[in-house]
N, C-alpha and C positions, 0 to 999 in steps of 0.2 A: 481543664475539661478535655477529655479524649476526643469527643465528637468534634469540638471545634478545631482541635489539632488536625484531625483527619481532614476536615473541610478546607483548612488552609494549607494542607500539605501538597507536595508535588507528587504526581503519580507517574511512575515510569513503568511501561509495559515492555518486557523483553519478550521476544518471539523468535523461535527457530524458523528459518526459512521453509517454504513449501518443498515438498519432495522432488528429487531429480532422479533420472534413470541411473545415475551413478551412485546413488545411495543404495548400494548393492551388497554391502558388507565388505567392500574394499575401502581403503583409507582415502577419503575425499577431503583434501585440505585446501591449499591455496593455489596450486599450480594447475589443476583441471579447473575448468570454469563452465560447467554445464548449465543449461536453462532448466526451469522448473517444468515438470510434466504438464502438458497442455490438457486441461479439462475444465469443467465448470466447477468453480469453487463456491460451495454454499456458505459464503461468509458474509455476515453483515458488515458492510463498510463502516469503519469507526472514524469518528472525528478526533483527530490529534492536533494539538497545537504545533507539534514539531515531530518529524520523523528523522531518525538517524539509521544509516544502514552501512553494512560492510560494502566494500567496492565490488564484490563478486556478483555476478549476473543473477545468481539464484536468490540473493537477498533484494537486489533492486526490483526484480520482477514480482517478488512477494509484496514489497511496498506498493506496487501498483494494484495489486488485488486487494489489499487491506484498506487502502484509502483512496478516495476520489481525488484528493489533493495530490497533484503530480509533483510536488516539490519535496525533496528530501535532502539531507545533509550526509555526504559519504565520509566515513571516518575509518582509516586503516587499522586503528586499534580494535576494531570490531571483527577483524579477519579471523577466519578459522585457524586453528593450530597449524603450524608449518610442519608437515610430515617428513619434509626432506626426501630422502631416498626411498622411503617407504610409500610415497604417494602412488596410489593405484594397486598396491599390493593387498593381499587378503591376510587373515590371521595365520593361515597355513604356511604361506610364504615367509611371513615375519618369523615363525618358529624355525623354519629351514635356514634362513639367511642370517638372522640376528638373534641366536639363542641367548647371547649375553645380555641383550636387553631385557628379555623375559626374566632372567635371573635377577637383575637389578630391581625390576618392578616387584618380584616376589620377596625381595628383602625390604620392601617399603621405600626404596629410592625413587627419585624422580629424574632420570637421565633424559638428555635431549635426544630427540629422533635424530639419526645420522644426517648431518647438514640441515637440521631443523630446529624445532623448539622443544622445550620441556613445559610442564604444566605451570612451573613457577614463571616462565617467560610470558605465558598467557596471562597469568594473574597480574603481572606487572602492567600489562596493557589494559586490563579490566580496571585497575586502580587509577590509571591515568584518565581513562574515559569517565569513570565515576566522578573523579574530581572536576572534570570539564562540565558534566551535566548538573552537578550541584550548583555551579554558577550560573546555569541557563535559567532564565527567568520564566521559561514556559511552564505551564502548570500540568499539562498532560502529554507526556513525551512517549513516542513509540521507538523502540530499538530493535532492529532486525539483525540477527547474528546467526551463529553456528553452534552445532552440537557440543564440541569440546569447550568453546568459550562459555556457553551457559552452564555446562556441568562444573566448570572451575568457579563461576559466579555463584551457583547454588551451594557447592561444596564449601566455599569460603564463608558465605553468609549463614550457613546453617551448622558451621563448625564440624564438618565431617572430615575424618582423617583423610589426608591427600591421597593415600594408596588405595582409597575406596571410590575416589571421584569417578573412575571409569564405569562404575556400576550404576551411576545416576542416570535415570531414564528421561530424556527430553523429547517428547513427541513433536513432530513438525506442527507448526501453527498453533501450539498451545501458548496461551497467554499467561506469562509469569509476572505478576504485579509486585512491585516494590514501591515504597513511599519514602519520600525525604521529609523528615520532620527535624526542625532546628538543626539542619546541616548533617544530620545522621540519616543513613539509608537502612530500611528495614524490609524484609520480605513480608508480603501481605497475601498469603494464599489460603484457600479453603482446604478442608481435610481431604476432599475428593482428589484434588490435584497433588496434594502432599502424598497420597497413598500411591498414585501413579508414578511420581518422580522417584519415590524411594522403593518401589516395589521389588527391585532387585537387591536391595541392602539388607533385607531382613528375612 
């Protein structure tokens, strides 16, 4: 019975942190650590049995606006991709300084950013984290992470070709629900969200 399965399943809500002033089209990865924009967030606080967050300030501050529970668990696997030498650059500078990187992407390859990570590296961290929360007994888990982390998660679970993952659109603070049923994890999103996330793909 699907209804019973859903009722007994574990819910995991993945959320991209609130916006920062450094979300300005430049590569914002691990080494810059801005705060979120100070404003009144019209968000109904949600009651989660557990919150996991990336160690970066923008995620920790988001945890505080989403939940009145001030307890959260920091996990390094939830960090944004490491952009290495590209941190702080924009697309124009990337084209100027690293044309070979662009060429590799256009051929469908997944190179590491210079002194940084590739999408495959991020996916490895995602799988380590998923294995950890599958064992967590909490029923309603919130996970606060970053743009590329969530693109890789969505790309993997919706079986989108890796070279198209950069087109996946993850709005700040959108709730992306997954359920764990019998130790398997499944995305559980309505069509409206589906359309927004994949708006650049079609």
